[in-house]
PDB file of N, CA, C and O in Angstrom:
ATOM      1  N   MET A   1      12.395  13.166 -26.209  1.00  0.00           N
ATOM      2  CA  MET A   1      12.441  14.465 -26.811  1.00  0.00           C
ATOM      3  C   MET A   1      12.292  15.559 -25.754  1.00  0.00           C
ATOM      4  O   MET A   1      12.932  16.605 -25.861  1.00  0.00           O
ATOM      5  N   ALA A   2      11.466  15.337 -24.749  1.00  0.00           N
ATOM      6  CA  ALA A   2      11.275  16.344 -23.711  1.00  0.00           C
ATOM      7  C   ALA A   2      12.312  16.232 -22.604  1.00  0.00           C
ATOM      8  O   ALA A   2      12.518  17.186 -21.853  1.00  0.00           O
ATOM      9  N   VAL A   3      12.971  15.073 -22.491  1.00  0.00           N
ATOM     10  CA  VAL A   3      13.925  14.866 -21.403  1.00  0.00           C
ATOM     11  C   VAL A   3      15.127  15.800 -21.509  1.00  0.00           C
ATOM     12  O   VAL A   3      15.506  16.384 -20.494  1.00  0.00           O
ATOM     13  N   PRO A   4      15.757  15.980 -22.689  1.00  0.00           N
ATOM     14  CA  PRO A   4      16.872  16.939 -22.750  1.00  0.00           C
ATOM     15  C   PRO A   4      16.442  18.370 -22.418  1.00  0.00           C
ATOM     16  O   PRO A   4      17.209  19.135 -21.835  1.00  0.00           O
ATOM     17  N   LEU A   5      15.221  18.721 -22.789  1.00  0.00           N
ATOM     18  CA  LEU A   5      14.716  20.048 -22.458  1.00  0.00           C
ATOM     19  C   LEU A   5      14.553  20.203 -20.947  1.00  0.00           C
ATOM     20  O   LEU A   5      14.893  21.246 -20.388  1.00  0.00           O
ATOM     21  N   LEU A   6      14.032  19.166 -20.286  1.00  0.00           N
ATOM     22  CA  LEU A   6      13.874  19.220 -18.835  1.00  0.00           C
ATOM     23  C   LEU A   6      15.223  19.223 -18.122  1.00  0.00           C
ATOM     24  O   LEU A   6      15.389  19.899 -17.107  1.00  0.00           O
ATOM     25  N   ARG A   7      16.189  18.467 -18.651  1.00  0.00           N
ATOM     26  CA  ARG A   7      17.521  18.438 -18.031  1.00  0.00           C
ATOM     27  C   ARG A   7      18.211  19.788 -18.090  1.00  0.00           C
ATOM     28  O   ARG A   7      18.947  20.148 -17.172  1.00  0.00           O
ATOM     29  N   SER A   8      17.986  20.529 -19.145  1.00  0.00           N
ATOM     30  CA  SER A   8      18.655  21.821 -19.288  1.00  0.00           C
ATOM     31  C   SER A   8      17.911  22.957 -18.590  1.00  0.00           C
ATOM     32  O   SER A   8      18.438  24.066 -18.493  1.00  0.00           O
ATOM     33  N   SER A   9      16.706  22.704 -18.107  1.00  0.00           N
ATOM     34  CA  SER A   9      15.900  23.750 -17.482  1.00  0.00           C
ATOM     35  C   SER A   9      16.307  23.942 -16.019  1.00  0.00           C
ATOM     36  O   SER A   9      16.143  23.043 -15.194  1.00  0.00           O
ATOM     37  N   ARG A  10      16.831  25.110 -15.716  1.00  0.00           N
ATOM     38  CA  ARG A  10      17.198  25.416 -14.334  1.00  0.00           C
ATOM     39  C   ARG A  10      15.947  25.664 -13.493  1.00  0.00           C
ATOM     40  O   ARG A  10      15.931  25.376 -12.296  1.00  0.00           O
ATOM     41  N   PHE A  11      14.899  26.200 -14.124  1.00  0.00           N
ATOM     42  CA  PHE A  11      13.651  26.436 -13.404  1.00  0.00           C
ATOM     43  C   PHE A  11      13.040  25.120 -12.938  1.00  0.00           C
ATOM     44  O   PHE A  11      12.614  25.012 -11.788  1.00  0.00           O
ATOM     45  N   PHE A  12      12.991  24.120 -13.815  1.00  0.00           N
ATOM     46  CA  PHE A  12      12.406  22.836 -13.438  1.00  0.00           C
ATOM     47  C   PHE A  12      13.237  22.163 -12.351  1.00  0.00           C
ATOM     48  O   PHE A  12      12.688  21.532 -11.448  1.00  0.00           O
ATOM     49  N   ARG A  13      14.558  22.296 -12.436  1.00  0.00           N
ATOM     50  CA  ARG A  13      15.424  21.709 -11.409  1.00  0.00           C
ATOM     51  C   ARG A  13      15.168  22.361 -10.050  1.00  0.00           C
ATOM     52  O   ARG A  13      15.070  21.665  -9.039  1.00  0.00           O
ATOM     53  N   SER A  14      15.061  23.676 -10.021  1.00  0.00           N
ATOM     54  CA  SER A  14      14.789  24.351  -8.754  1.00  0.00           C
ATOM     55  C   SER A  14      13.380  24.050  -8.258  1.00  0.00           C
ATOM     56  O   SER A  14      13.153  23.981  -7.050  1.00  0.00           O
ATOM     57  N   LEU A  15      12.435  23.871  -9.170  1.00  0.00           N
ATOM     58  CA  LEU A  15      11.076  23.500  -8.778  1.00  0.00           C
ATOM     59  C   LEU A  15      11.044  22.120  -8.132  1.00  0.00           C
ATOM     60  O   LEU A  15      10.364  21.923  -7.125  1.00  0.00           O
ATOM     61  N   VAL A  16      11.770  21.169  -8.699  1.00  0.00           N
ATOM     62  CA  VAL A  16      11.820  19.816  -8.139  1.00  0.00           C
ATOM     63  C   VAL A  16      12.485  19.834  -6.768  1.00  0.00           C
ATOM     64  O   VAL A  16      11.993  19.200  -5.835  1.00  0.00           O
ATOM     65  N   LEU A  17      13.594  20.549  -6.636  1.00  0.00           N
ATOM     66  CA  LEU A  17      14.283  20.608  -5.344  1.00  0.00           C
ATOM     67  C   LEU A  17      13.456  21.325  -4.283  1.00  0.00           C
ATOM     68  O   LEU A  17      13.435  20.903  -3.126  1.00  0.00           O
ATOM     69  N   THR A  18      12.777  22.400  -4.662  1.00  0.00           N
ATOM     70  CA  THR A  18      11.926  23.116  -3.715  1.00  0.00           C
ATOM     71  C   THR A  18      10.751  22.256  -3.278  1.00  0.00           C
ATOM     72  O   THR A  18      10.391  22.245  -2.101  1.00  0.00           O
ATOM     73  N   THR A  19      10.157  21.540  -4.214  1.00  0.00           N
ATOM     74  CA  THR A  19       9.067  20.624  -3.872  1.00  0.00           C
ATOM     75  C   THR A  19       9.550  19.552  -2.915  1.00  0.00           C
ATOM     76  O   THR A  19       8.850  19.201  -1.965  1.00  0.00           O
ATOM     77  N   TRP A  20      10.752  19.027  -3.162  1.00  0.00           N
ATOM     78  CA  TRP A  20      11.305  18.002  -2.273  1.00  0.00           C
ATOM     79  C   TRP A  20      11.522  18.553  -0.869  1.00  0.00           C
ATOM     80  O   TRP A  20      11.148  17.910   0.111  1.00  0.00           O
ATOM     81  N   VAL A  21      12.119  19.730  -0.762  1.00  0.00           N
ATOM     82  CA  VAL A  21      12.415  20.303   0.555  1.00  0.00           C
ATOM     83  C   VAL A  21      11.132  20.542   1.344  1.00  0.00           C
ATOM     84  O   VAL A  21      11.049  20.169   2.514  1.00  0.00           O
ATOM     85  N   PHE A  22      10.143  21.154   0.723  1.00  0.00           N
ATOM     86  CA  PHE A  22       8.918  21.459   1.454  1.00  0.00           C
ATOM     87  C   PHE A  22       8.096  20.212   1.765  1.00  0.00           C
ATOM     88  O   PHE A  22       7.420  20.175   2.793  1.00  0.00           O
ATOM     89  N   SER A  23       8.134  19.199   0.917  1.00  0.00           N
ATOM     90  CA  SER A  23       7.399  17.970   1.233  1.00  0.00           C
ATOM     91  C   SER A  23       8.080  17.204   2.365  1.00  0.00           C
ATOM     92  O   SER A  23       7.400  16.593   3.190  1.00  0.00           O
ATOM     93  N   VAL A  24       9.410  17.228   2.415  1.00  0.00           N
ATOM     94  CA  VAL A  24      10.111  16.594   3.541  1.00  0.00           C
ATOM     95  C   VAL A  24       9.837  17.354   4.832  1.00  0.00           C
ATOM     96  O   VAL A  24       9.615  16.741   5.877  1.00  0.00           O
ATOM     97  N   LEU A  25       9.849  18.684   4.770  1.00  0.00           N
ATOM     98  CA  LEU A  25       9.532  19.469   5.965  1.00  0.00           C
ATOM     99  C   LEU A  25       8.103  19.220   6.437  1.00  0.00           C
ATOM    100  O   LEU A  25       7.859  19.125   7.639  1.00  0.00           O
ATOM    101  N   LEU A  26       7.165  19.115   5.510  1.00  0.00           N
ATOM    102  CA  LEU A  26       5.783  18.815   5.879  1.00  0.00           C
ATOM    103  C   LEU A  26       5.678  17.441   6.511  1.00  0.00           C
ATOM    104  O   LEU A  26       4.983  17.268   7.512  1.00  0.00           O
ATOM    105  N   TRP A  27       6.363  16.460   5.934  1.00  0.00           N
ATOM    106  CA  TRP A  27       6.328  15.108   6.485  1.00  0.00           C
ATOM    107  C   TRP A  27       6.944  15.078   7.884  1.00  0.00           C
ATOM    108  O   TRP A  27       6.405  14.423   8.776  1.00  0.00           O
ATOM    109  N   LEU A  28       8.054  15.770   8.088  1.00  0.00           N
ATOM    110  CA  LEU A  28       8.678  15.825   9.412  1.00  0.00           C
ATOM    111  C   LEU A  28       7.784  16.542  10.418  1.00  0.00           C
ATOM    112  O   LEU A  28       7.739  16.154  11.585  1.00  0.00           O
ATOM    113  N   TYR A  29       7.077  17.573   9.989  1.00  0.00           N
ATOM    114  CA  TYR A  29       6.143  18.267  10.868  1.00  0.00           C
ATOM    115  C   TYR A  29       5.009  17.339  11.297  1.00  0.00           C
ATOM    116  O   TYR A  29       4.620  17.326  12.465  1.00  0.00           O
ATOM    117  N   ILE A  30       4.487  16.574  10.362  1.00  0.00           N
ATOM    118  CA  ILE A  30       3.406  15.643  10.683  1.00  0.00           C
ATOM    119  C   ILE A  30       3.886  14.588  11.666  1.00  0.00           C
ATOM    120  O   ILE A  30       3.194  14.284  12.638  1.00  0.00           O
ATOM    121  N   VAL A  31       5.059  14.028  11.423  1.00  0.00           N
ATOM    122  CA  VAL A  31       5.607  13.013  12.326  1.00  0.00           C
ATOM    123  C   VAL A  31       5.858  13.606  13.705  1.00  0.00           C
ATOM    124  O   VAL A  31       5.535  12.975  14.711  1.00  0.00           O
ATOM    125  N   ALA A  32       6.427  14.805  13.772  1.00  0.00           N
ATOM    126  CA  ALA A  32       6.690  15.439  15.063  1.00  0.00           C
ATOM    127  C   ALA A  32       5.395  15.738  15.804  1.00  0.00           C
ATOM    128  O   ALA A  32       5.322  15.574  17.022  1.00  0.00           O
ATOM    129  N   ARG A  33       4.384  16.170  15.083  1.00  0.00           N
ATOM    130  CA  ARG A  33       3.106  16.467  15.735  1.00  0.00           C
ATOM    131  C   ARG A  33       2.434  15.205  16.264  1.00  0.00           C
ATOM    132  O   ARG A  33       1.793  15.235  17.315  1.00  0.00           O
ATOM    133  N   ILE A  34       2.578  14.104  15.546  1.00  0.00           N
ATOM    134  CA  ILE A  34       2.016  12.836  16.016  1.00  0.00           C
ATOM    135  C   ILE A  34       2.761  12.351  17.249  1.00  0.00           C
ATOM    136  O   ILE A  34       2.139  11.909  18.215  1.00  0.00           O
ATOM    137  N   VAL A  35       4.089  12.428  17.224  1.00  0.00           N
ATOM    138  CA  VAL A  35       4.893  11.906  18.331  1.00  0.00           C
ATOM    139  C   VAL A  35       4.785  12.792  19.569  1.00  0.00           C
ATOM    140  O   VAL A  35       4.589  12.286  20.674  1.00  0.00           O
ATOM    141  N   VAL A  36       4.909  14.096  19.399  1.00  0.00           N
ATOM    142  CA  VAL A  36       4.924  14.999  20.548  1.00  0.00           C
ATOM    143  C   VAL A  36       3.542  15.110  21.183  1.00  0.00           C
ATOM    144  O   VAL A  36       3.423  15.040  22.406  1.00  0.00           O
ATOM    145  N   ASN A  37       2.511  15.280  20.387  1.00  0.00           N
ATOM    146  CA  ASN A  37       1.160  15.462  20.925  1.00  0.00           C
ATOM    147  C   ASN A  37       0.412  14.157  21.116  1.00  0.00           C
ATOM    148  O   ASN A  37      -0.718  14.161  21.605  1.00  0.00           O
ATOM    149  N   GLN A  38       1.010  13.056  20.745  1.00  0.00           N
ATOM    150  CA  GLN A  38       0.386  11.729  20.817  1.00  0.00           C
ATOM    151  C   GLN A  38      -1.002  11.743  20.167  1.00  0.00           C
ATOM    152  O   GLN A  38      -2.002  11.355  20.771  1.00  0.00           O
ATOM    153  N   VAL A  39      -1.021  12.201  18.927  1.00  0.00           N
ATOM    154  CA  VAL A  39      -2.262  12.346  18.172  1.00  0.00           C
ATOM    155  C   VAL A  39      -2.616  11.021  17.517  1.00  0.00           C
ATOM    156  O   VAL A  39      -1.736  10.289  17.063  1.00  0.00           O
ATOM    157  N   ASP A  40      -3.898  10.717  17.471  1.00  0.00           N
ATOM    158  CA  ASP A  40      -4.370   9.561  16.722  1.00  0.00           C
ATOM    159  C   ASP A  40      -4.234   9.876  15.232  1.00  0.00           C
ATOM    160  O   ASP A  40      -4.624  10.953  14.783  1.00  0.00           O
ATOM    161  N   VAL A  41      -3.685   8.940  14.477  1.00  0.00           N
ATOM    162  CA  VAL A  41      -3.411   9.216  13.060  1.00  0.00           C
ATOM    163  C   VAL A  41      -4.681   9.324  12.226  1.00  0.00           C
ATOM    164  O   VAL A  41      -4.621   9.782  11.084  1.00  0.00           O
ATOM    165  N   HIS A  42      -5.810   8.922  12.754  1.00  0.00           N
ATOM    166  CA  HIS A  42      -7.063   9.008  12.006  1.00  0.00           C
ATOM    167  C   HIS A  42      -7.841  10.283  12.320  1.00  0.00           C
ATOM    168  O   HIS A  42      -8.935  10.491  11.795  1.00  0.00           O
ATOM    169  N   MET A  43      -7.279  11.132  13.172  1.00  0.00           N
ATOM    170  CA  MET A  43      -7.915  12.421  13.462  1.00  0.00           C
ATOM    171  C   MET A  43      -7.687  13.372  12.289  1.00  0.00           C
ATOM    172  O   MET A  43      -6.737  13.192  11.528  1.00  0.00           O
ATOM    173  N   PRO A  44      -8.543  14.377  12.135  1.00  0.00           N
ATOM    174  CA  PRO A  44      -8.349  15.341  11.045  1.00  0.00           C
ATOM    175  C   PRO A  44      -7.065  16.144  11.237  1.00  0.00           C
ATOM    176  O   PRO A  44      -6.734  16.546  12.353  1.00  0.00           O
ATOM    177  N   PHE A  45      -6.353  16.370  10.148  1.00  0.00           N
ATOM    178  CA  PHE A  45      -5.121  17.160  10.197  1.00  0.00           C
ATOM    179  C   PHE A  45      -5.438  18.614  10.505  1.00  0.00           C
ATOM    180  O   PHE A  45      -4.755  19.250  11.308  1.00  0.00           O
ATOM    181  N   VAL A  46      -6.468  19.134   9.868  1.00  0.00           N
ATOM    182  CA  VAL A  46      -6.979  20.477  10.142  1.00  0.00           C
ATOM    183  C   VAL A  46      -8.429  20.299  10.561  1.00  0.00           C
ATOM    184  O   VAL A  46      -9.183  19.579   9.906  1.00  0.00           O
ATOM    185  N   ASP A  47      -8.823  20.951  11.646  1.00  0.00           N
ATOM    186  CA  ASP A  47     -10.178  20.744  12.173  1.00  0.00           C
ATOM    187  C   ASP A  47     -11.271  21.159  11.194  1.00  0.00           C
ATOM    188  O   ASP A  47     -12.349  20.566  11.189  1.00  0.00           O
ATOM    189  N   SER A  48     -11.012  22.153  10.378  1.00  0.00           N
ATOM    190  CA  SER A  48     -12.046  22.618   9.453  1.00  0.00           C
ATOM    191  C   SER A  48     -12.179  21.729   8.216  1.00  0.00           C
ATOM    192  O   SER A  48     -13.131  21.870   7.448  1.00  0.00           O
ATOM    193  N   VAL A  49     -11.216  20.804   8.021  1.00  0.00           N
ATOM    194  CA  VAL A  49     -11.282  19.856   6.895  1.00  0.00           C
ATOM    195  C   VAL A  49     -11.208  18.447   7.483  1.00  0.00           C
ATOM    196  O   VAL A  49     -10.124  17.866   7.540  1.00  0.00           O
ATOM    197  N   PRO A  50     -12.334  17.891   7.921  1.00  0.00           N
ATOM    198  CA  PRO A  50     -12.285  16.599   8.614  1.00  0.00           C
ATOM    199  C   PRO A  50     -11.996  15.402   7.715  1.00  0.00           C
ATOM    200  O   PRO A  50     -11.726  14.312   8.221  1.00  0.00           O
ATOM    201  N   SER A  51     -12.045  15.573   6.413  1.00  0.00           N
ATOM    202  CA  SER A  51     -11.817  14.428   5.529  1.00  0.00           C
ATOM    203  C   SER A  51     -10.336  14.135   5.312  1.00  0.00           C
ATOM    204  O   SER A  51      -9.996  13.084   4.769  1.00  0.00           O
ATOM    205  N   VAL A  52      -9.446  15.039   5.722  1.00  0.00           N
ATOM    206  CA  VAL A  52      -8.002  14.841   5.550  1.00  0.00           C
ATOM    207  C   VAL A  52      -7.404  14.496   6.908  1.00  0.00           C
ATOM    208  O   VAL A  52      -7.317  15.347   7.793  1.00  0.00           O
ATOM    209  N   SER A  53      -6.995  13.242   7.064  1.00  0.00           N
ATOM    210  CA  SER A  53      -6.437  12.799   8.338  1.00  0.00           C
ATOM    211  C   SER A  53      -4.922  12.943   8.342  1.00  0.00           C
ATOM    212  O   SER A  53      -4.309  13.263   7.324  1.00  0.00           O
ATOM    213  N   PHE A  54      -4.333  12.701   9.507  1.00  0.00           N
ATOM    214  CA  PHE A  54      -2.879  12.742   9.626  1.00  0.00           C
ATOM    215  C   PHE A  54      -2.229  11.689   8.741  1.00  0.00           C
ATOM    216  O   PHE A  54      -1.204  11.950   8.110  1.00  0.00           O
ATOM    217  N   SER A  55      -2.815  10.512   8.693  1.00  0.00           N
ATOM    218  CA  SER A  55      -2.218   9.448   7.879  1.00  0.00           C
ATOM    219  C   SER A  55      -2.305   9.773   6.388  1.00  0.00           C
ATOM    220  O   SER A  55      -1.366   9.494   5.643  1.00  0.00           O
ATOM    221  N   ALA A  56      -3.416  10.357   5.943  1.00  0.00           N
ATOM    222  CA  ALA A  56      -3.548  10.720   4.527  1.00  0.00           C
ATOM    223  C   ALA A  56      -2.578  11.838   4.158  1.00  0.00           C
ATOM    224  O   ALA A  56      -1.952  11.792   3.100  1.00  0.00           O
ATOM    225  N   MET A  57      -2.454  12.828   5.013  1.00  0.00           N
ATOM    226  CA  MET A  57      -1.536  13.929   4.734  1.00  0.00           C
ATOM    227  C   MET A  57      -0.087  13.460   4.786  1.00  0.00           C
ATOM    228  O   MET A  57       0.734  13.893   3.977  1.00  0.00           O
ATOM    229  N   GLY A  58       0.233  12.580   5.730  1.00  0.00           N
ATOM    230  CA  GLY A  58       1.588  12.035   5.802  1.00  0.00           C
ATOM    231  C   GLY A  58       1.921  11.182   4.593  1.00  0.00           C
ATOM    232  O   GLY A  58       3.037  11.247   4.077  1.00  0.00           O
ATOM    233  N   ALA A  59       0.966  10.381   4.135  1.00  0.00           N
ATOM    234  CA  ALA A  59       1.196   9.561   2.942  1.00  0.00           C
ATOM    235  C   ALA A  59       1.368  10.437   1.705  1.00  0.00           C
ATOM    236  O   ALA A  59       2.201  10.143   0.847  1.00  0.00           O
ATOM    237  N   PHE A  60       0.592  11.505   1.610  1.00  0.00           N
ATOM    238  CA  PHE A  60       0.734  12.428   0.481  1.00  0.00           C
ATOM    239  C   PHE A  60       2.099  13.108   0.493  1.00  0.00           C
ATOM    240  O   PHE A  60       2.759  13.197  -0.542  1.00  0.00           O
ATOM    241  N   ALA A  61       2.527  13.589   1.665  1.00  0.00           N
ATOM    242  CA  ALA A  61       3.825  14.273   1.762  1.00  0.00           C
ATOM    243  C   ALA A  61       4.970  13.312   1.476  1.00  0.00           C
ATOM    244  O   ALA A  61       5.931  13.675   0.798  1.00  0.00           O
ATOM    245  N   PHE A  62       4.872  12.096   1.986  1.00  0.00           N
ATOM    246  CA  PHE A  62       5.923  11.108   1.739  1.00  0.00           C
ATOM    247  C   PHE A  62       5.968  10.731   0.261  1.00  0.00           C
ATOM    248  O   PHE A  62       7.052  10.619  -0.314  1.00  0.00           O
ATOM    249  N   GLY A  63       4.814  10.534  -0.357  1.00  0.00           N
ATOM    250  CA  GLY A  63       4.770  10.207  -1.780  1.00  0.00           C
ATOM    251  C   GLY A  63       5.300  11.335  -2.650  1.00  0.00           C
ATOM    252  O   GLY A  63       5.983  11.089  -3.645  1.00  0.00           O
ATOM    253  N   LEU A  64       4.989  12.570  -2.278  1.00  0.00           N
ATOM    254  CA  LEU A  64       5.486  13.716  -3.039  1.00  0.00           C
ATOM    255  C   LEU A  64       7.001  13.848  -2.918  1.00  0.00           C
ATOM    256  O   LEU A  64       7.675  14.172  -3.896  1.00  0.00           O
ATOM    257  N   SER A  65       7.539  13.600  -1.729  1.00  0.00           N
ATOM    258  CA  SER A  65       8.997  13.667  -1.575  1.00  0.00           C
ATOM    259  C   SER A  65       9.672  12.527  -2.323  1.00  0.00           C
ATOM    260  O   SER A  65      10.743  12.717  -2.900  1.00  0.00           O
ATOM    261  N   PHE A  66       9.059  11.340  -2.322  1.00  0.00           N
ATOM    262  CA  PHE A  66       9.619  10.224  -3.082  1.00  0.00           C
ATOM    263  C   PHE A  66       9.608  10.527  -4.577  1.00  0.00           C
ATOM    264  O   PHE A  66      10.594  10.281  -5.271  1.00  0.00           O
ATOM    265  N   LEU A  67       8.499  11.058  -5.066  1.00  0.00           N
ATOM    266  CA  LEU A  67       8.389  11.368  -6.491  1.00  0.00           C
ATOM    267  C   LEU A  67       9.392  12.438  -6.918  1.00  0.00           C
ATOM    268  O   LEU A  67      10.020  12.313  -7.969  1.00  0.00           O
ATOM    269  N   SER A  68       9.544  13.482  -6.116  1.00  0.00           N
ATOM    270  CA  SER A  68      10.497  14.527  -6.486  1.00  0.00           C
ATOM    271  C   SER A  68      11.936  14.033  -6.377  1.00  0.00           C
ATOM    272  O   SER A  68      12.783  14.459  -7.163  1.00  0.00           O
ATOM    273  N   THR A  69      12.237  13.149  -5.428  1.00  0.00           N
ATOM    274  CA  THR A  69      13.569  12.546  -5.353  1.00  0.00           C
ATOM    275  C   THR A  69      13.830  11.683  -6.571  1.00  0.00           C
ATOM    276  O   THR A  69      14.921  11.726  -7.138  1.00  0.00           O
ATOM    277  N   PHE A  70      12.847  10.902  -6.981  1.00  0.00           N
ATOM    278  CA  PHE A  70      12.993  10.047  -8.157  1.00  0.00           C
ATOM    279  C   PHE A  70      13.219  10.879  -9.416  1.00  0.00           C
ATOM    280  O   PHE A  70      14.091  10.559 -10.225  1.00  0.00           O
ATOM    281  N   ILE A  71      12.443  11.938  -9.582  1.00  0.00           N
ATOM    282  CA  ILE A  71      12.600  12.793 -10.761  1.00  0.00           C
ATOM    283  C   ILE A  71      13.976  13.442 -10.766  1.00  0.00           C
ATOM    284  O   ILE A  71      14.635  13.497 -11.804  1.00  0.00           O
ATOM    285  N   TYR A  72      14.411  13.933  -9.610  1.00  0.00           N
ATOM    286  CA  TYR A  72      15.722  14.579  -9.555  1.00  0.00           C
ATOM    287  C   TYR A  72      16.839  13.597  -9.897  1.00  0.00           C
ATOM    288  O   TYR A  72      17.723  13.917 -10.691  1.00  0.00           O
ATOM    289  N   LEU A  73      16.805  12.417  -9.310  1.00  0.00           N
ATOM    290  CA  LEU A  73      17.864  11.445  -9.583  1.00  0.00           C
ATOM    291  C   LEU A  73      17.797  10.917 -11.010  1.00  0.00           C
ATOM    292  O   LEU A  73      18.827  10.580 -11.593  1.00  0.00           O
ATOM    293  N   TRP A  74      16.609  10.843 -11.574  1.00  0.00           N
ATOM    294  CA  TRP A  74      16.473  10.362 -12.944  1.00  0.00           C
ATOM    295  C   TRP A  74      17.019  11.378 -13.941  1.00  0.00           C
ATOM    296  O   TRP A  74      17.684  11.009 -14.909  1.00  0.00           O
ATOM    297  N   LEU A  75      16.737  12.658 -13.703  1.00  0.00           N
ATOM    298  CA  LEU A  75      17.169  13.680 -14.654  1.00  0.00           C
ATOM    299  C   LEU A  75      18.580  14.199 -14.389  1.00  0.00           C
ATOM    300  O   LEU A  75      19.337  14.435 -15.331  1.00  0.00           O
ATOM    301  N   TRP A  76      18.936  14.378 -13.130  1.00  0.00           N
ATOM    302  CA  TRP A  76      20.225  14.989 -12.805  1.00  0.00           C
ATOM    303  C   TRP A  76      21.029  14.123 -11.846  1.00  0.00           C
ATOM    304  O   TRP A  76      21.720  14.642 -10.970  1.00  0.00           O
ATOM    305  N   GLY A  77      20.942  12.822 -12.006  1.00  0.00           N
ATOM    306  CA  GLY A  77      21.655  11.897 -11.134  1.00  0.00           C
ATOM    307  C   GLY A  77      23.161  12.002 -11.284  1.00  0.00           C
ATOM    308  O   GLY A  77      23.649  12.708 -12.166  1.00  0.00           O
ATOM    309  N   PRO A  78      23.902  11.306 -10.430  1.00  0.00           N
ATOM    310  CA  PRO A  78      25.359  11.427 -10.447  1.00  0.00           C
ATOM    311  C   PRO A  78      26.021  10.756 -11.638  1.00  0.00           C
ATOM    312  O   PRO A  78      27.198  11.001 -11.901  1.00  0.00           O
ATOM    313  N   PHE A  79      25.297   9.919 -12.361  1.00  0.00           N
ATOM    314  CA  PHE A  79      25.898   9.168 -13.457  1.00  0.00           C
ATOM    315  C   PHE A  79      25.499   9.769 -14.797  1.00  0.00           C
ATOM    316  O   PHE A  79      24.350  10.159 -15.001  1.00  0.00           O
ATOM    317  N   ASP A  80      26.453   9.836 -15.695  1.00  0.00           N
ATOM    318  CA  ASP A  80      26.177  10.288 -17.052  1.00  0.00           C
ATOM    319  C   ASP A  80      25.730   9.077 -17.860  1.00  0.00           C
ATOM    320  O   ASP A  80      26.513   8.147 -18.056  1.00  0.00           O
ATOM    321  N   ARG A  81      24.512   9.070 -18.321  1.00  0.00           N
ATOM    322  CA  ARG A  81      23.963   7.891 -18.990  1.00  0.00           C
ATOM    323  C   ARG A  81      24.433   7.762 -20.438  1.00  0.00           C
ATOM    324  O   ARG A  81      24.206   6.728 -21.066  1.00  0.00           O
ATOM    325  N   ARG A  82      25.071   8.773 -20.966  1.00  0.00           N
ATOM    326  CA  ARG A  82      25.504   8.725 -22.358  1.00  0.00           C
ATOM    327  C   ARG A  82      26.840   8.014 -22.529  1.00  0.00           C
ATOM    328  O   ARG A  82      27.101   7.440 -23.586  1.00  0.00           O
ATOM    329  N   SER A  83      27.677   8.041 -21.524  1.00  0.00           N
ATOM    330  CA  SER A  83      28.986   7.402 -21.657  1.00  0.00           C
ATOM    331  C   SER A  83      28.979   6.047 -20.956  1.00  0.00           C
ATOM    332  O   SER A  83      28.369   5.911 -19.896  1.00  0.00           O
ATOM    333  N   PRO A  84      29.641   5.047 -21.522  1.00  0.00           N
ATOM    334  CA  PRO A  84      29.680   3.730 -20.879  1.00  0.00           C
ATOM    335  C   PRO A  84      30.564   3.769 -19.635  1.00  0.00           C
ATOM    336  O   PRO A  84      31.507   4.558 -19.569  1.00  0.00           O
ATOM    337  N   PRO A  85      30.269   2.926 -18.653  1.00  0.00           N
ATOM    338  CA  PRO A  85      31.101   2.914 -17.439  1.00  0.00           C
ATOM    339  C   PRO A  85      32.503   2.398 -17.754  1.00  0.00           C
ATOM    340  O   PRO A  85      32.674   1.583 -18.661  1.00  0.00           O
ATOM    341  N   PRO A  86      33.505   2.866 -17.015  1.00  0.00           N
ATOM    342  CA  PRO A  86      34.889   2.438 -17.301  1.00  0.00           C
ATOM    343  C   PRO A  86      35.159   0.998 -16.933  1.00  0.00           C
ATOM    344  O   PRO A  86      36.275   0.512 -17.120  1.00  0.00           O
TER     345      PRO A  86
END
């Protein structure tokens, strides 16, 4: 019942795509910072928040990008689920 409403919502579609773009950019930033600065992945991502490490932040960003990709493909994928394949 809520799926057709979500499929027709342009706001939700742009929200999912924006979330995907920024989570991928965050994940790429974390990877680049680890590779370029040779940072230990268990060090704090931000010095003032020592409980959030590079590995935790990278896992969160990767999971968020995976979830938004899954939602986008599930709701607005290339295949029309109502018509049978030829």
